[in-house]
C-alpha positions as CSV (number, residue, x, y, z in Angstrom):
1,M,99.9,70.1,92.2
2,L,97.2,67.8,94.5
3,T,97.8,69.3,97.9
4,K,96.9,68.5,101.6
5,L,93.6,69.6,102.8
6,G,94.2,70.9,107.0
7,T,91.8,70.6,109.2
8,E,88.0,72.0,108.0
9,L,87.9,75.0,110.5
10,E,83.3,75.0,112.0
11,K,82.1,78.7,111.4
12,D,82.8,81.0,114.5
13,V,86.4,80.0,114.9
14,Y,87.3,80.3,110.7
15,I,85.4,84.4,111.8
16,T,87.5,84.6,114.9
17,R,90.1,84.2,113.4
18,Y,89.8,85.7,110.4
19,M,88.8,89.6,111.7
20,S,91.7,89.4,114.6
21,N,94.4,88.4,111.1
22,F,92.6,90.6,109.0
23,T,92.2,93.7,111.5
24,R,95.8,92.6,113.1
25,L,97.0,94.4,109.2
26,V,94.8,97.6,109.1
27,L,96.3,98.4,112.7
28,M,99.1,97.3,111.8
29,S,99.4,99.4,108.5
30,D,98.4,102.2,111.0
31,K,100.7,104.0,112.1
32,E,98.1,105.6,115.2
33,K,96.8,102.0,115.5
34,E,93.5,102.6,116.8
35,L,90.4,102.1,114.4
36,T,88.4,105.0,113.6
37,A,84.7,104.4,113.7
38,R,84.0,104.4,109.5
39,E,87.1,101.4,110.1
40,E,84.8,99.8,112.7
41,H,82.3,99.9,110.4
42,L,84.4,98.5,107.5
43,L,85.0,96.2,109.6
44,A,81.4,94.6,110.4
45,C,81.1,94.6,106.6
46,E,84.2,92.7,106.5
47,K,82.7,90.0,109.1
48,E,79.9,89.5,107.4
49,L,82.2,88.6,103.9
50,C,83.8,86.7,105.3
51,A,80.9,84.5,106.7
52,L,79.1,84.6,103.6
53,F,82.6,83.1,102.1
54,Y,82.2,80.1,104.7
55,E,79.1,79.7,103.6
56,Q,80.1,79.7,99.8
57,F,82.6,77.5,100.2
58,K,80.8,75.0,102.4
59,K,78.5,74.8,99.9
60,Q,81.3,74.3,96.7
61,H,83.4,72.5,98.3
62,G,80.9,69.7,100.5
63,R,83.3,70.9,103.6
64,A,84.7,73.6,106.0
65,P,87.5,75.9,105.3
66,D,90.7,74.4,106.8
67,E,93.8,77.2,107.8
68,E,95.8,77.4,104.2
69,T,92.3,78.9,103.3
70,L,91.8,81.3,105.9
71,D,95.1,82.9,105.1
72,E,95.1,83.1,101.5
73,Q,91.8,84.3,102.0
74,V,93.1,87.3,104.7
75,K,96.1,87.6,102.1
76,K,94.1,88.0,99.3
77,N,90.9,90.5,100.3
78,F,93.4,92.4,102.4
79,I,94.9,93.6,99.6
80,E,91.8,93.6,97.5
81,R,90.2,96.7,100.2
82,A,93.3,98.1,101.3
83,P,92.3,100.7,99.3
84,V,89.1,100.7,100.5
85,F,90.3,101.1,104.7
86,A,92.9,103.9,103.7
87,R,92.9,107.3,105.5
88,A,92.5,109.4,103.0
89,P,91.9,113.8,104.0
90,M,89.4,113.7,101.7
91,V,87.6,111.0,103.5
92,M,84.0,113.1,105.1
93,D,83.5,111.1,108.9
94,E,80.9,111.7,110.9
95,A,82.6,114.3,112.9
96,N,84.3,116.4,110.1
97,F,80.8,116.8,108.5
98,I,78.2,117.9,111.7
99,Q,81.8,120.1,112.9
100,S,81.7,121.8,109.0
101,H,79.0,122.5,109.8
102,V,78.1,123.7,113.3
103,D,81.0,125.7,112.3
104,R,79.4,127.0,109.3
105,V,76.6,127.6,111.2
106,K,78.6,130.1,113.7
107,R,79.4,131.9,111.0
108,L,76.2,133.0,109.7
109,R,75.3,136.8,110.4
110,E,72.0,135.4,112.8
111,M,74.2,133.4,114.8
112,R,76.2,135.8,116.4
113,M,76.1,135.2,120.5
114,E,75.9,138.4,121.7
115,D,72.2,138.1,119.9
116,Y,71.2,134.7,121.9
117,L,71.1,134.5,125.8
118,P,74.1,131.9,126.5
119,D,72.4,129.0,127.4
120,S,70.0,129.1,123.6
121,Y,73.2,130.4,122.1
122,Y,74.5,126.4,123.0
123,H,71.4,125.1,122.7
124,I,70.6,126.1,119.2
125,L,74.5,124.8,118.4
126,E,73.4,121.4,120.1
127,R,70.1,121.2,118.0
128,E,72.4,121.0,115.2
129,E,74.6,119.3,115.9
130,Q,71.9,115.8,116.4
131,V,70.2,117.4,113.4
132,A,74.3,117.1,111.5
133,G,74.4,113.3,113.2
134,K,71.9,112.8,111.6
135,Y,71.2,114.4,108.4
136,F,74.9,112.1,107.4
137,R,73.9,108.8,108.3
138,K,70.8,109.9,106.1
139,H,72.8,110.0,102.9
140,D,76.4,108.3,104.3
141,D,76.8,106.0,100.6
142,Y,77.3,101.8,101.5
143,P,81.0,102.0,101.7
144,L,83.3,101.6,99.3
145,G,84.0,97.5,98.0
146,Y,81.2,96.3,100.1
147,E,78.9,97.1,96.9
148,Q,78.1,92.5,97.5
149,L,76.6,93.2,100.1
150,M,73.7,96.2,99.0
151,I,70.5,93.5,98.0
152,V,69.6,93.3,94.3
153,D,66.9,91.6,92.3
154,P,67.7,89.1,91.0
């Protein structure tokens, strides 16, 4: 069956509409209606994939995608990536990792508050927060569901 093609969308218009629709779906599935830092990072990855799809579509079909293609891609990709965007309590984000590390440091026998001047104690805890944040960012894996953005040898 032949379908009539719609008006081609420019790349920036396509990406803007795609991200607006995709973000709306993410927020609809969230009772808090607020994006976490993790979700913002995932949306940045989604934006990269959207731009890649646009270029591949244009190369493959010799024209830019239309509104119908945009809607299909948003639906397909949201359904495919819904588990990635799901908020699971067992997923450790940076803030929880830092808090967990600082709490662990506070429980150490050597870190009793009475053994330090107040300024020194809080300085040590601030430094531990920085160290934990740096460690988390260094060791945080690439997000699940966006493996195709990784650079691999051909």
